[in-house]
C-alpha positions as CSV (number, residue, x, y, z in Angstrom):
1,X,0.0,0.0,0.0
2,X,1.6,3.3,-1.0
3,X,2.5,5.7,1.8
4,X,0.1,8.7,1.3
5,X,2.2,10.9,3.6
6,X,5.3,10.2,1.6
7,X,3.6,10.8,-1.7
8,X,2.2,14.2,-0.5
9,X,5.6,15.2,1.0
10,X,7.4,14.2,-2.2
11,X,4.9,16.2,-4.2
12,X,5.4,19.3,-2.1
13,X,9.2,18.8,-2.2
14,X,8.9,18.4,-6.0
15,X,7.0,21.8,-6.3
16,X,10.0,23.4,-4.6
17,X,12.4,21.7,-6.9
18,X,10.2,22.8,-9.8
19,X,11.2,26.3,-9.0
20,X,14.8,25.3,-9.2
21,X,14.1,23.5,-12.5
22,X,12.9,26.8,-13.9
23,X,16.2,28.4,-12.9
24,X,18.1,25.5,-14.6
25,X,16.0,25.7,-17.7
26,X,16.5,29.5,-18.0
27,X,20.2,29.8,-17.0
28,X,22.0,26.7,-18.2
29,X,21.5,27.4,-22.0
30,X,22.8,30.9,-21.3
31,X,25.9,29.7,-19.5
32,X,24.8,31.6,-16.3
33,X,25.5,30.2,-12.8
34,X,22.5,28.5,-11.3
35,X,23.6,29.6,-7.9
36,X,24.4,33.3,-8.2
37,X,22.8,35.7,-8.5
38,X,19.6,34.9,-6.7
39,X,16.4,34.7,-8.6
40,X,15.5,37.9,-10.5
41,X,13.0,39.2,-13.0
42,X,14.4,38.6,-16.5
43,X,12.8,41.8,-17.7
44,X,13.9,44.4,-15.1
45,X,16.6,42.3,-13.2
46,X,14.9,43.1,-9.9
47,X,15.8,40.5,-7.2
48,X,12.7,38.5,-6.2
49,X,11.6,38.5,-2.5
50,X,10.8,35.4,-0.6
51,X,7.1,35.6,-1.0
52,X,7.6,35.9,-4.8
53,X,9.3,32.5,-4.8
54,X,6.5,30.3,-3.4
55,X,5.8,27.6,-6.1
56,X,2.6,28.2,-8.1
57,X,1.0,30.4,-5.5
58,X,3.4,33.4,-6.1
59,X,2.5,33.3,-9.8
60,X,-1.2,33.4,-8.9
61,X,-0.8,36.0,-6.2
62,X,1.2,38.3,-8.5
63,X,-1.4,37.7,-11.3
64,X,1.4,36.5,-13.6
65,X,3.2,39.8,-13.6
66,X,6.4,41.2,-12.1
67,X,5.8,43.2,-9.0
68,X,8.0,46.0,-10.2
69,X,8.0,46.3,-14.0
70,X,4.6,44.5,-14.5
71,X,6.1,42.4,-17.3
72,X,4.2,39.2,-17.8
73,X,5.4,36.0,-16.2
74,X,5.1,33.0,-18.5
75,X,2.5,30.3,-17.6
76,X,5.3,27.8,-18.1
77,X,6.8,28.6,-14.7
78,X,3.9,27.1,-12.7
79,X,3.5,24.3,-15.2
80,X,7.1,23.2,-14.7
81,X,6.6,23.4,-10.9
82,X,3.4,21.4,-11.0
83,X,5.0,18.8,-13.3
84,X,8.0,18.4,-11.0
85,X,5.7,18.0,-8.1
86,X,3.6,15.3,-9.9
87,X,6.8,13.5,-11.0
88,X,8.2,13.4,-7.5
89,X,4.9,12.2,-6.1
90,X,4.6,9.5,-8.9
91,X,8.1,8.3,-8.0
92,X,7.2,8.1,-4.3
93,X,4.1,6.1,-5.2
94,X,6.0,3.8,-7.5
95,X,8.8,3.1,-5.1
96,X,8.1,4.3,-1.5
97,X,11.6,3.5,-0.3
98,X,15.1,5.0,-0.3
99,X,15.2,4.6,-4.1
100,X,12.8,7.5,-4.4
101,X,15.8,9.8,-4.0
102,X,17.8,8.9,-7.1
103,X,14.5,8.4,-9.0
104,X,13.4,11.9,-8.1
105,X,16.8,13.2,-9.4
106,X,16.1,11.2,-12.5
107,X,12.7,12.8,-13.0
108,X,14.1,16.3,-12.4
109,X,16.8,15.7,-15.0
110,X,14.4,14.5,-17.6
111,X,12.1,17.4,-16.9
112,X,14.8,20.0,-17.3
113,X,16.3,18.3,-20.4
114,X,12.9,18.2,-22.0
115,X,12.3,22.0,-21.8
116,X,15.9,22.9,-22.6
117,X,16.0,20.7,-25.7
118,X,12.6,22.1,-26.8
119,X,14.0,25.6,-26.5
120,X,17.5,25.1,-27.9
121,X,17.7,21.7,-29.5
122,X,20.6,21.0,-27.2
123,X,20.9,18.6,-24.3
124,X,23.4,19.9,-21.7
125,X,26.1,17.3,-20.8
126,X,26.0,18.5,-17.2
127,X,22.5,17.3,-16.7
128,X,23.2,14.0,-18.3
129,X,26.2,13.5,-16.0
130,X,24.0,14.3,-12.9
131,X,21.5,11.8,-14.1
132,X,24.2,9.2,-14.7
133,X,25.6,9.7,-11.2
134,X,22.1,9.2,-9.8
135,X,21.7,6.1,-12.0
136,X,24.9,4.6,-10.7
137,X,23.6,5.2,-7.1
138,X,20.3,3.6,-8.1
139,X,22.0,0.5,-9.5
140,X,24.5,0.3,-6.6
141,X,21.6,0.5,-4.2
142,X,20.0,-2.4,-5.9
143,X,23.1,-4.5,-5.3
144,X,23.7,-3.6,-1.6
145,X,20.2,-2.7,-0.4
146,X,17.9,-5.0,-2.5
147,X,14.8,-4.4,-0.3
148,X,15.0,-0.6,-0.5
149,X,16.0,-0.6,-4.2
150,X,13.8,-3.5,-5.4
151,X,12.9,-1.6,-8.6
152,X,16.5,-1.1,-9.6
153,X,17.9,-3.2,-12.5
154,X,20.9,-5.5,-11.8
155,X,24.3,-4.2,-12.8
156,X,24.4,-6.3,-16.0
157,X,20.9,-5.2,-16.9
158,X,21.9,-1.6,-16.4
159,X,25.1,-2.1,-18.5
160,X,23.1,-3.7,-21.3
161,X,20.6,-0.8,-20.9
162,X,23.3,1.7,-21.5
163,X,24.2,-0.1,-24.8
164,X,20.6,-0.7,-25.8
165,X,19.8,3.0,-25.2
166,X,22.8,4.5,-27.1
167,X,23.4,2.0,-29.9
168,X,20.1,2.3,-31.9
169,X,20.2,6.1,-32.0
170,X,23.9,6.1,-32.9
171,X,23.3,3.5,-35.7
172,X,20.3,5.4,-37.1
173,X,22.3,8.7,-37.0
174,X,25.2,7.1,-38.9
175,X,22.9,5.6,-41.5
176,X,20.9,8.8,-41.9
177,X,24.2,10.7,-42.4
178,X,25.4,8.1,-44.9
179,X,22.2,8.0,-47.0
180,X,20.5,11.4,-46.6
181,X,23.7,13.4,-45.9
182,X,22.3,14.9,-42.6
183,X,22.2,14.0,-39.0
184,X,19.4,11.8,-37.8
185,X,19.9,12.3,-34.0
186,X,22.2,14.5,-32.1
187,X,24.8,13.0,-29.8
188,X,22.9,14.6,-26.9
189,X,20.0,12.1,-27.6
190,X,22.5,9.3,-27.6
191,X,24.1,10.3,-24.3
192,X,20.6,10.9,-22.8
193,X,19.4,7.3,-23.6
194,X,22.7,5.8,-22.4
195,X,22.0,7.5,-19.0
196,X,18.4,6.3,-19.1
197,X,19.6,2.7,-19.5
198,X,21.0,2.8,-16.0
199,X,17.5,3.3,-14.6
200,X,15.3,1.1,-16.8
201,X,17.7,-1.6,-18.0
202,X,17.6,-3.1,-21.5
203,X,14.2,-4.8,-21.3
204,X,12.3,-1.5,-21.0
205,X,14.3,0.2,-23.7
206,X,12.0,-1.1,-26.4
207,X,8.8,0.3,-25.0
208,X,10.7,3.5,-24.2
209,X,11.6,3.9,-27.8
210,X,8.2,2.9,-29.0
211,X,6.4,5.4,-26.8
212,X,8.9,8.1,-27.8
213,X,8.7,7.5,-31.6
214,X,4.9,7.3,-31.5
215,X,4.6,10.6,-29.5
216,X,7.2,12.2,-31.8
217,X,5.4,11.1,-35.0
218,X,2.0,12.3,-33.7
219,X,3.5,15.7,-32.9
220,X,5.3,15.9,-36.2
221,X,2.1,15.2,-38.1
222,X,0.3,17.9,-36.0
223,X,3.0,20.4,-36.9
224,X,2.9,19.7,-40.6
225,X,-0.9,19.6,-40.6
226,X,-1.1,23.0,-39.0
227,X,1.7,24.5,-41.1
228,X,3.9,25.1,-38.1
229,X,6.7,23.1,-39.6
230,X,7.7,21.8,-43.0
231,X,8.7,18.3,-44.0
232,X,12.3,17.6,-43.3
233,X,12.6,20.3,-40.6
234,X,14.6,19.4,-37.5
235,X,12.6,18.8,-34.3
236,X,13.9,18.4,-30.8
237,X,13.4,14.7,-30.0
238,X,14.7,14.8,-26.5
239,X,11.3,15.7,-24.9
240,X,9.7,12.7,-26.6
241,X,12.6,10.4,-25.4
242,X,12.0,11.7,-21.8
243,X,8.3,11.1,-22.0
244,X,8.8,7.7,-23.5
245,X,11.3,6.8,-20.8
246,X,8.9,7.8,-18.0
247,X,6.0,5.9,-19.5
248,X,8.2,2.8,-20.0
249,X,9.5,3.1,-16.4
250,X,6.0,3.1,-15.0
251,X,4.1,1.0,-17.5
252,X,6.7,-0.7,-19.8
253,X,6.7,-4.0,-17.9
254,X,2.9,-4.3,-18.1
255,X,3.0,-3.5,-21.9
256,X,5.7,-6.2,-22.5
257,X,3.7,-8.7,-20.5
258,X,0.6,-7.9,-22.5
259,X,2.5,-8.2,-25.8
260,X,4.1,-11.5,-25.0
261,X,0.8,-12.9,-23.7
262,X,-0.9,-11.7,-26.9
263,X,1.7,-13.6,-29.0
264,X,0.8,-16.8,-27.3
265,X,-2.7,-16.8,-28.6
């Protein structure tokens, strides 16, 4: 039975980390320190007060405007905070043990990468490294504390997961470059999925890719149908890989069980 208190606590903790995620998403692509200076309005550079930093509620209280210059505050800020809270809560529900710590870091990294890649079509190496360190802790926890880290893959499953995550994208990229004379996937995507392999192992990599490619294809069709993108245009694929990864982490095993059971009929 999931621990309701832990789930609520993790969700509130995630809201706070969602505020930090907004800082990371804004500053990392600009090469600005995520520590200094303290939070400020990007329009007038005015330092924000404590009551302006309360997740979600500050945005509502200020009516989505800066207290000083009245510049609009994007709705994306509370959305990121809410998403981070929901992800942390979902991780606590899925694994109400010590493993929720590296899993929450994993969720945070995927969330930040999704928005940064959508904005810049680049995946920062620093975030991938942080995710990889959390992944190593996750796998090591499974070896030494199997009860607390029961959802962690074995070390050889994780190693195969790294290969299964990186190799397909690297092969597709090389073939696309050879045949079409252009990159198919960026190396950021390759490194991202190598890091993901530490958390989900090799078995769940197939549903992760299926979910990602399906979501990406649907979105690409939507963009072309609405005239927002032309055929052959580059599209950030990192967000879809992150979404596919999370769906596979939570539901991938059930999908595989259903699929193999279906094949037996």
